[in-house]
N, C-alpha and C positions, 0 to 999 in steps of 0.2 A: 388487828393486823391487816394492813392494806397491801395489796399486791399491785405491783406496777404492771400495767398492761398497755402495750402500745398497739394502736391500730396500724394498718398498713400505710395510711396517709401520714400519720405522725412519724413513722419510721423513715419514710421517704423525705419528709421535710427536714428531719434531723440530719440524715445523711447528706443532703444537698447543702445544708448550712455548714456542715463540718468540712466538706470539700471546698466550698468557697472560702472559708476561713484559712484553710491550709494554703490555697492558691494565692491568697492576698499576702500571707506571711512570706512566701518564697519569691514573690515577684520582685522584690527589692534586691535580693541576692542574685536573681537571674539577670537583672539589668547590669549589675556590677560585672558579673561574668562575661556578659556580651561586650561590655565596653573594654574589658581587659583583652579579650580575644581580638577585637578590632585593632587595638593599639599594637598588639604583638604581630599581627598580620602586616601592619604598616611598616614596622621596623625591620621585619625579616625580609631579606632579599634573596631570591633564588640564585644559587651558584651553579650554573650549568657549564661544564667544561666542554670545549669544542671537541668533536670527534676527530681522531687522527685521519690523515689522508689515507686512502686505500692504496695498497701497493699495486704497482702496475703489473699486470699479467703479461708474461712474455711466453708465448707458445714455443714448445720444443719440438724439434723434428724427430720423427720416429725413425730410429736407426736400425731396428731389428727386422727390416723387411726380408732380408735374405736368410734369416735364422729359421730354425725349425720351430713350428708352432708347439706351444707347451703341452697341448693335449692330443697331439697327433700320434698315430701308431708308429711313425718313424722315431719319435722321441722315446717311446717305450722300447723299441727295438734296440736303440743305442744303450739305454740303461741296462737292459738284460744282457747284452753282449759285454758291457763293462763288468757286470757282476760275474759273468761266466769266466772272464779273464782272471778275476780275483780268485774264483773257485778253483781254477786250474792251477794257479800258483800255490794256493793252500793245499790242494790235493797232492802236488809234488812234494810238499814238505811232510805231510802226514802219511801218505800212501805206503812208503816202505816200512813205517812203524806198525801199520795195521796188517801187513802181509807176513810178518815174521812171527816166530813162536815166542810166547812170553816166557820170561825167566821167573824163578820163584820169588825173588825179592821185589818184583814189580807189583805184587799184591799188597805190599806194606806201604802205608803213607810214609813220606820222607821224614816227617818229624818223629817217627817211631824208630828211625835208624840212627845209630850213633857210632862214630869212629872211635875205636879203643886202641888202635895201634897200627903199625906198618912194618913191613919186612920186605926183603928182596929175595925172590925165588927165581933161579935160573936166569939171573940178570935182569929180571923184570920186577918193577915195584908192585907189591901186593898190599892192600889195605885190609885190616881186620875190622869188621863192623859187627855190632851187636843188635839183634832184633829179638825181642821177647826172651831175653837171657840165653840166646843161642849165638854162637860166633860163626861168622861166614867170612871166607876169603874172597875178595873181589879184585878184578884186574881192569885195566883200561879196556873199554869196549863192552864191559858188562852193563846191565841195566839195573837202576834202583828207583823205587818210588812209583807212584801211580800216574805220573805225567810224562811217560816215555823218557825218563832221565837216564841218559847214556853217560858213563864215566869217560871223561876226556883226559884227566890228569890225576896222578896220585903222588903226593909228597909225604914227607914225614909228619906233617901237621894237619893236612886236609885232603879231602877228596873233592875234585871239581867235576860238575856234571853239566850237561846241556839238556835242558827240558824243553818239551814242546807243549805249549799251553794255548788255550782258546781265550781270546779277549772278549770284551762285552759285545763287540760287533760280530762275533762268530768267526773271526779270522785266526788262523793258527800262527803263533809266534814262537821263536826260540828265545830262551832266557838261560842265563848262566846261574848256577847254584853251587854253593860249597857246603860241605859238611866238615866242621872243625873237629879236631882231636879232643876227645873228652878226657880230662885228666881224672884219674881215680882218686876217691877220698881215702885218706890214710887214717 
C-alpha cells in the first residue's frame, strides 16, 4: 500500500495550477458579460424629469399686533373670568337644589320607578308610582330620581320631570324626562 503524501511545495504548485485553470475557463464568459453590459449602457437613456418651478413666496402682514399675547397673564385672567361666569350660571341652576331637604324618592334611581296609575285628589292630579313593590302618591312639584328630577306635569299616561344633570364638561344642564304608565300583565 502506498500512501500519497504531498509536500508543501507540491500542494502549492497544485493549488496555483488549479486556480489558473479556473480563471482561464471563466475569462470567456466574463468577456461576454462585459460586452452585454456595455451594449445595455449604450441603449439605455436616462430619463430625468425637470423639477417643477418653486412657488413664489408672498409674505403676509402680521395682523395680531393689538391682540393679547397668547402666553401673557392678561390672557389667563380673561380665561379665568370667562370660566367663573359659567360657574356662576351653573351655580344659579344647581344651588337651590343643593340647599333644600331631599325627599324619600330621590334616593332611588329613575329606572327603578314605574308609574302604575293616576287619580285626581282635591282637584289636583296625583300619580301612583311603584318603587320596590311599594306604592307612592306623587304630585307636581315632588322630586323623583337621583338627578334632582322635579315633577312638572302629571297626565293619565305619564309623569313629566325636569332633571338637572352634569355634562362631560362639568356644566349643569336641564333635561326633560318622562315616565310612562306601565300596563299590568293579565
